[in-house]
VOGU-3710 file (C-alpha; in Angstrom, 3 decimals, decimal comma):
1> xxxxxxxxxx> -0,204/-48,703/-25,387  -0,213/-47,962/-21,669  1,437/-50,612/-19,563  -0,621/-52,003/-16,841  0,616/-52,245/-13,277  0,646/-56,049/-13,451  2,628/-56,347/-16,603  4,890/-53,470/-15,607  5,713/-55,113/-12,368  7,315/-58,076/-14,329
11> xxxxxxxxxx> 9,852/-55,701/-15,763  11,410/-55,073/-12,318  13,283/-57,493/-10,098  11,519/-58,630/-6,759  14,302/-56,646/-4,927  13,555/-53,521/-6,838  9,796/-53,842/-6,255  10,455/-54,412/-2,533  12,591/-51,270/-2,354  9,848/-49,205/-4,092
21> xxxxxxxxxx> 6,983/-50,585/-1,933  8,857/-50,226/1,336  9,608/-46,556/0,783  9,147/-44,384/3,780  6,104/-42,333/2,991  6,505/-39,407/5,452  10,063/-38,857/4,020  8,760/-39,171/0,503  5,945/-36,756/0,973  8,228/-34,256/2,719
31> xxxxxxxxxx> 10,602/-34,452/-0,228  7,692/-33,769/-2,611  6,966/-30,653/-0,676  3,983/-31,704/1,489  3,836/-30,493/5,060  3,760/-33,756/6,998  2,699/-33,974/10,634  2,119/-36,671/13,090  -1,399/-37,400/14,395  -1,184/-39,933/17,190
41> xxxxxxxxxx> 0,152/-43,190/15,812  -0,402/-41,954/12,175  0,917/-39,231/9,844  -1,093/-36,887/7,725  -0,375/-33,833/5,626  -1,600/-30,217/5,903  -2,546/-30,150/2,186  -4,711/-33,419/2,363  -5,712/-33,940/6,050  -7,998/-36,867/5,067
51> xxxxxxxxxx> -4,876/-38,957/4,355  -3,664/-41,260/7,013  -0,193/-42,978/6,838  0,167/-46,136/8,890  3,528/-47,797/9,776  5,226/-45,203/7,510  4,570/-47,510/4,474  0,753/-47,569/3,699  -1,605/-44,630/3,064  -5,339/-44,191/2,904
61> xxxxxxxxxx> -7,439/-41,250/1,861  -10,789/-41,609/3,657  -12,462/-38,839/1,750  -12,151/-40,860/-1,532  -11,626/-44,370/-0,026  -8,290/-44,763/-1,943  -5,084/-46,152/-0,532  -1,991/-48,091/-1,122  1,906/-47,776/-1,005  4,426/-45,402/-2,296
71> xxxxxxxxxx> 3,885/-46,585/-5,887  0,097/-45,973/-5,860  0,668/-42,560/-4,208  2,917/-41,332/-7,062  0,440/-42,802/-9,636  -2,553/-41,021/-7,929  -1,130/-37,694/-7,044  1,832/-37,192/-9,194  0,376/-38,479/-12,468  3,102/-41,133/-12,883
81> xxxxxxxxxx> 2,804/-44,393/-14,761  3,674/-47,498/-12,840  7,193/-47,791/-14,373  7,810/-44,073/-13,781  6,765/-44,372/-10,192  8,956/-47,375/-9,540  11,932/-45,748/-11,199  11,364/-42,628/-9,229  11,312/-44,466/-5,879  14,412/-46,440/-6,770
91> xxxxxxxxxx> 16,128/-43,071/-7,398  14,657/-41,756/-4,188  16,031/-44,649/-2,203  19,527/-44,162/-3,585  19,422/-46,989/-6,285  19,873/-46,534/-9,976  16,647/-46,416/-11,985  16,342/-48,333/-15,174  14,553/-47,041/-18,246  14,251/-50,557/-19,514
101> xxxxxxxxxx> 14,379/-53,037/-16,539  15,101/-56,632/-17,392  12,512/-59,392/-17,308  13,092/-62,321/-14,864  15,185/-65,146/-16,321  12,068/-67,484/-16,447  10,460/-65,192/-19,072  11,457/-64,578/-22,608  12,568/-60,965/-22,908  10,354/-59,128/-25,412
111> xxxxxxxxxx> 11,772/-56,656/-27,953  12,897/-53,479/-26,472  10,366/-50,654/-26,794  11,834/-47,574/-28,538  12,193/-44,734/-26,062  9,982/-41,829/-27,080  11,791/-38,613/-28,320  11,768/-35,636/-26,098  9,188/-33,022/-27,414  9,395/-29,740/-25,444
121> xxxxxxxxxx> 6,061/-28,124/-24,485  5,056/-25,152/-26,692  6,573/-21,929/-25,320  4,281/-19,089/-24,220  4,595/-15,658/-25,731  5,809/-14,129/-22,564  7,387/-15,341/-19,301  5,258/-13,360/-16,834  4,005/-16,162/-14,685  7,412/-17,739/-14,506
131> xxxxxxxxxx> 8,908/-14,489/-13,393  6,125/-13,890/-10,828  6,488/-17,489/-9,430  10,247/-17,566/-9,129  10,427/-14,015/-7,717  7,832/-15,231/-5,062  10,367/-18,025/-4,309  12,993/-15,306/-3,656  14,994/-15,838/-6,886  16,531/-12,657/-8,302
141> xxxxxxxxxx> 15,087/-11,261/-11,504  18,610/-11,121/-13,149  19,157/-14,780/-12,369  15,789/-15,642/-13,874  16,720/-13,611/-16,961  20,018/-15,169/-17,323  18,538/-18,717/-17,270  15,765/-17,788/-19,840  18,324/-16,118/-22,157  20,531/-19,179/-21,920
151> xxxxxxxxxx> 17,714/-21,347/-23,117  17,449/-23,199/-19,817  14,035/-21,922/-18,676  10,783/-20,814/-20,270  6,968/-20,775/-19,646  4,817/-23,242/-21,461  1,857/-21,980/-23,322  -0,745/-24,575/-22,107  -0,441/-24,749/-18,398  2,062/-21,871/-17,734
161> xxxxxxxxxx> 4,490/-24,235/-15,949  8,185/-23,387/-15,548  10,085/-25,683/-18,057  13,609/-26,251/-17,020  15,574/-27,542/-20,056  18,632/-29,712/-19,667  20,939/-29,569/-22,756  23,860/-31,715/-23,727  27,294/-30,090/-24,450  26,375/-29,265/-28,039
171> xxxxxxxxxx> 23,251/-27,479/-26,852  20,625/-30,040/-27,917  17,696/-30,376/-25,452  17,869/-33,757/-23,798  15,833/-33,276/-20,605  12,931/-31,134/-19,441  11,282/-30,844/-16,072  8,069/-28,942/-15,433  7,188/-27,137/-12,275  3,701/-25,622/-11,675
181> xxxxxxxxxx> 3,496/-21,902/-11,059  0,243/-22,244/-9,119  0,586/-23,533/-5,613  -1,815/-21,836/-3,482  -3,785/-25,041/-2,634  -0,568/-27,088/-1,819  2,535/-28,123/-3,673  2,555/-27,315/-7,347  2,656/-29,900/-10,139  6,130/-31,433/-10,751
191> xxxxxxxxxx> 7,111/-33,852/-13,482  9,540/-34,632/-16,255  8,561/-34,232/-19,928  8,091/-37,635/-21,746  11,280/-38,607/-23,475  13,658/-36,860/-20,997  17,064/-38,399/-20,409  17,640/-38,377/-16,697  21,409/-39,067/-17,252  21,647/-35,440/-18,586
201> xxxxxxxxxx> 19,304/-33,771/-15,947  19,794/-29,963/-15,687  23,468/-28,847/-16,169  24,923/-25,359/-16,376  27,878/-24,848/-18,778  31,363/-25,805/-17,666  34,141/-23,259/-17,432  37,417/-25,076/-18,382  39,441/-22,744/-15,952  37,500/-24,203/-12,987
211> xxxxxxxxxx> 38,125/-27,700/-11,722  34,995/-28,174/-9,580  31,252/-28,842/-9,993  28,497/-28,053/-7,556  25,543/-30,524/-7,411  21,981/-29,804/-6,344  18,729/-31,746/-6,178  16,387/-29,371/-7,969  16,762/-26,464/-10,533  15,099/-24,151/-8,174
221> xxxxxxxxxx> 17,674/-24,863/-5,516  20,410/-24,232/-8,027  18,718/-20,912/-9,050  18,459/-20,064/-5,280  22,188/-20,744/-4,797  22,908/-18,496/-7,869  20,898/-15,748/-6,327  22,900/-15,906/-2,998  26,225/-16,425/-4,746  26,230/-14,244/-8,012
231> xxxxxxxxxx> 29,756/-15,466/-8,827  28,400/-18,981/-9,593  27,236/-18,896/-13,230  28,672/-22,167/-14,372  30,034/-25,568/-13,211  26,774/-26,811/-11,576  24,218/-29,509/-12,193  20,759/-30,120/-10,721  20,041/-33,910/-10,561  16,286/-33,352/-10,555
241> xxxxxxxxxx> 16,032/-35,897/-7,874  18,748/-37,991/-6,301  19,711/-40,107/-9,341  23,415/-39,455/-9,898  23,296/-39,935/-13,671  23,402/-36,167/-14,309  26,622/-35,903/-12,259  28,225/-38,818/-14,044  27,506/-37,339/-17,476  28,854/-34,007/-16,364
251> xxxxxxxxxx> 32,069/-35,452/-15,167  32,452/-37,620/-18,246  31,967/-34,534/-20,579  34,347/-32,519/-18,540  37,280/-34,759/-17,662  39,365/-31,844/-16,228  37,132/-31,656/-13,121  38,758/-32,857/-9,911  36,523/-31,561/-7,222  32,759/-32,072/-6,385
261> xxxxxxxxxx> 30,718/-29,956/-4,047  27,593/-31,791/-2,890  24,834/-29,159/-2,095  21,900/-31,645/-1,613  18,974/-31,036/0,713  19,350/-30,994/4,434  16,576/-33,605/4,933  17,014/-37,288/5,539  17,077/-38,522/1,893  19,352/-35,756/0,804
271> xxxxxxxxxx> 21,953/-36,267/3,534  21,797/-40,069/3,070  22,544/-39,539/-0,626  25,250/-37,090/0,306  27,064/-39,663/2,436  26,764/-42,323/-0,321  27,858/-40,112/-3,129  30,877/-38,582/-1,103  32,192/-42,122/-0,417  31,653/-43,311/-3,928
281> xxxxxxxxxx> 33,380/-40,409/-5,697  36,157/-40,141/-3,258  36,816/-43,734/-4,029  37,131/-42,760/-7,707  39,727/-40,174/-6,853  37,726/-36,958/-6,644  38,061/-34,456/-3,889  34,505/-34,177/-2,369  33,211/-31,578/-0,077  29,684/-30,911/1,168
291> xxxxxxxxxx> 27,544/-27,811/1,826  23,991/-27,642/3,245  21,774/-24,619/3,918  22,372/-23,253/7,323  18,585/-23,136/7,849  15,697/-25,080/6,441  15,337/-28,117/4,241  16,754/-26,872/1,072  18,451/-23,874/-0,522  15,206/-22,246/-1,686
301> xxxxxxxxxx> 13,644/-22,481/1,854  16,857/-20,869/3,231  16,744/-18,079/0,467  13,124/-17,337/1,297  14,153/-16,964/5,020  16,824/-14,473/3,946  14,759/-12,487/1,493  11,310/-12,546/3,088  11,949/-13,507/6,683  10,046/-16,795/6,106
311> xxxxxxxxxx> 9,818/-18,682/9,406  11,546/-21,983/9,538  10,384/-24,429/12,179  12,880/-25,326/14,919  13,046/-28,947/13,736  14,540/-27,658/10,480  17,228/-25,399/12,125  20,695/-26,642/12,028  22,900/-26,293/15,118  25,623/-24,263/13,109
321> xxxxxxxxxx> 23,898/-21,115/11,706  25,707/-18,916/9,322  25,170/-15,163/9,893  22,762/-13,568/7,571  25,077/-10,844/6,390  27,569/-13,536/5,121  25,179/-15,541/3,060  26,463/-14,253/-0,225  30,080/-15,396/0,342  31,125/-18,323/-1,853
331> xx> 34,127/-20,390/-1,068  35,210/-23,640/-2,571
//
């Protein structure tokens, strides 16, 4: 039974609902891959120029007479249910999402719903569209092959999405994230497969001889980094957002790790999360360092700049620019 917005809202505390509803929409849309631009006192996007964002918190699409806040935006354009949207926004704003939020004390808590099992999409007979899409993003063919052979990536048969599979230490799939391979009309489809465990996210195997782990936001950013730094074949995790559960699980499973390298996006949410996580894990006794792409919002944008000469707007250029010929050097 699909949970309605009204009943689902009761599962979150008033504070959590306020955090979700007050999400900065221009920052959220930029994080989702939209090209946001200012239009007088409003914001809009290149992909949907009929959208107007007022006070950075409310949106309206005049071509369809729809509107609302960040929650309704994710429901309408990212195909998320109400609870999924609120959880996503809690993660985006640096708060821990809850798969089974508590009811207010004034209500009787109902029996917990059993979480659905993860069922991976049916695999396609070949991986041609995944290869074509990821190579278009600048990722090296050998890196793509390595991820496919490791069982971390494949093409689904129905929609030909990239399916990134997060596996627990024993190899069992626990998480899967889909990324559309068609994005000519704007950002492609993104979404987690039902039943995914966000606390596993998308990890690479851990080499016991290494005492560090590198942390990224998205699998494509992780693959981009592996393309630039071919020595990196293990000891990394993509959070598939900004929820730190994937990192906590990785550290718990590999207790010998002492160092964390935060390689999150260079945008506002990514750097805010970097500061928060650095302080938190240093307090826990880890040695934490940070790396951001010398140019652009994330590691894939920087990779496309290096491989294809993709232009990066001045607002996205960092003051300290690493020389192009040194981009493949990896130092802990």
